[in-house]
C-alpha angles and dihedrals in degrees: 000000000000114000118184128184093356128151119247091253091054092047089056090050090052089053094058104125095228094048092043091056092049095044097050108169096338115141113247125182139166127237110181089191091063107097094193115084090245145333129216112216129217088255092058094253121137124225115193117212137212096281088067089068091066097086139326091251093056091042092055091054093049091047093050089051092049094049092050092049093047092052095047093048089057093061108110115253093001118156102244092212091054089047090053093050093046091050090050091054091053091045092052092053091044090055090052089056100037116030124070114237093248092052097059110117122235121246099042094112091156092070096084091046094053096041095059128109091255135024116274119255120284090254092051091047087060090055092046091050090054089060095044101044096081090061095069140037114300110289130172119232113245110278093221095052132250102293094102092045091050090054090053091047092051090062093043097044098094090052097049115095140074116300091243090059095045092049089060090063129082096037124073139275092292090073094058114111116237106228090213093059108020087230136101130235090285094055093248139108138225085226122075117267102190092162090063125085106234126192096143100114092123086068113015140312137215113246122268120222087261094055092043090052090051092053093042092052090052092048093050090048091055093047092047093052092042092055088054091053094256098104099121093050091045093053092050091046093051092052092047088051091052090052090051095047094049090046091050093048091055094037098244119178125233093261092053126080151211126222113197114218133177093232146000088261090059087050088058090057091050093049091051090051092052093046090052090053089062097042096093089225094308117130116254127243108203113201115200127192116223097336088188088066096051130061115319092237096047097096090056093045089048088064094046094256132136105267096197139017093257134037133220090262093053099257115151109228139164113262109236095020119126113259114240111266097016113118115254093216097068108130122213117211126177138197117204121222094199133051125236089274093053095253118136116262117232111271091233091058091051092049092048093051091051092051094046094050092047093050093046091051092050092048088054090056096256130137112240126226107184125186128218107202110217096187134354126207089273095041102265124151125202155203107022123248094244094064092046093049089050092054091048089056092065118131110255126011111359123229120262115252123198121189114217098213093152090133086060091209095145138085115265087240088066090054090050090053092052091051091048087058090056095252127140116236128207115208136168134201090212105071121047092003089057095224119146119290120271105041113121138155137193113216115211126208116219096262091054096041089055090065090071091068094068109017131077127230118234114268092234091063086075087077089061110033144034123225090247091064091066132062112270100274143140091246091065096061090098090065124087118261113251145058138273099242096188090053091047092053092046091052089047088057093046093049090055088060093043091052091051092051092047090060091062115088113247093241091054091049089052095047095048093048092046092051093049097042095047094056095042094047088053091050093051092047091049094052116094087206096061138059115194119219114233112248116186117223110266109262103230132148114275115274126182111257090356113187094185098065091090129064111257096186113079108198122189144168119232123223115254105236091205096053114110124230134035098276119099113263115178128223115270117251091258093051092044089055089051091050090049090056094044092053087060091049135085102245096170093115094049100058125073121263093256091059123091097269093178089059091044090054095051113110109226120184116194135162118294115259117271113220109238136159118250131185090231093060109062089160096067145299125340123218121236115204121209133218109192139188112229137184094270090060086064103035095037135241110272086232086066094062110139096035117112112237096256093050091046091052089049087056093049091049091047090051092052090051089052089055088058090047093050090052088057091048092052092050091052092052099032099130094052093046094045091051091054093048094206122199129224118259136197091239139012123277097267087059098043092047089058091050099242102343104138132211125224119273118292115290126248114275116253115271 
């Protein structure tokens, strides 16, 4: 992006990572004599006017509008009036996300019109166009009025908006951005946060510039095709392409299949459906491993019940109620991986329990759906392959096995091996791959995919999934036609990260993870404030240069600063959740001057606490935080461009050590911080104080 004769505030706006991605190499200049907020020239250049000098927050909104308009005007054969109206719709939604209420400039009366749930009337569009026309090269209003344009806009309306807004749709309430923080339920953003230290891939991550660019390219493609009247075909083509790219990544064959799902919990519903199709009318016994270490809604989904009060498609349902068409006699069984004291159970005991439950269910005339957990929230893998292979050797129809690999911390060759065994595999792009939350997929081996030719999906699944999410099959006719656009954009972002990881040789992946994990494990073990949970190495078949033979989730308890005595007592679950939020918060104004305020102000995003029993907490559950290695650690943040790999890894290791240091700082000042009850924010205080003026990426750690 070329910026000439710009003020320092505007230069900082131009350096925003989201706007930098969108602008690319486009020429941007400032003309203080221009009374309009901006003007897009016939050459595609953007000139910012005097209103952009008001504040960085207002300038960012004007710039986003200008960039959208410039891109749409470059589409061959586009109607420039339609381009102007479409750009205004995106700009209006961007302002709602980005600009504080008090920063909104006067005179932009069209904002409310273009931010509504439907396009304004044809007459009002004419008025809006009169306000927008001066922002672009001279264009005549349509001679026959705006009725035809309004009809086009009505079809385009759901696709028009910034990528970060569209990616928050088609999931559930946890994706909604809190206006007070700029973050969603997971403490992350659909915009890049390169100034934040992020090791939260066991839960969810904010997008990198790479992921944001992947989603933005998909969004612009849909808008471009939609403006040409090919929107329906473009949406279907994008989703088919996502199916193909996921299938190619995991080496699926033509007779296998991919089911797109907003989350791993939705994958659980889909796996139950497919198991029921093979049950021959027998009721299903669904055997879960450590449900407390999977998604919170999984036990409900495993019985065919609504796992929340809303679905990915916006249907309002009753949590816990049976989904229409799912059998009421599904039985949920579970096998714990930890004892009452939180200690790991012997692997042989877990395997034996799985085999006993499966055989008892079969003897009772039930069809078995058994899970292999690869891996849990704290990095556990069970049951062993030997017991699963033994169950598959039953006389008569074998059980169904589904591998919960939603953490995706395994080589694609492992996934291929599971499919070769005839097992379903759940994956997500949102954990290890560091894509945005709520992008899951269920991979189907050939023998399972074939069931979709004859069976019929439950009617209630139409509240959760579009037909386009499933392979083209007769069973899917009960589902509504269409696509989940938010899910498609989230997968587009995740696949950008997956592609980057795929380009790294397996041995290099292994070496970078080993280097990082070794140092960070030592730092956790050396800290008197932390107690690391043991995580056995995943027992998988040997694989040359395997990078997945070592745990990549480091789980640990944190010392309770209020606990008496010298023995280690961990934070309660409630206090661990508070610590998790405070790590992701600028605390620089809450610690005394003699404290390390730079460290206090650092935003650190880690994995959400896992509730676990602990002998030191007789009053309830403790909370184990998680610091995880994700794909971006290996492939590199785009904001790290220019650093040689060794220097980049030094930076990542330094950042992880600063997370440990900030935990110690918070414990030392716990009462003052707790009394202030700070909230997480998208950016540090210097940024928030300047509305949305953003600093450069985080600095190198001290040597």
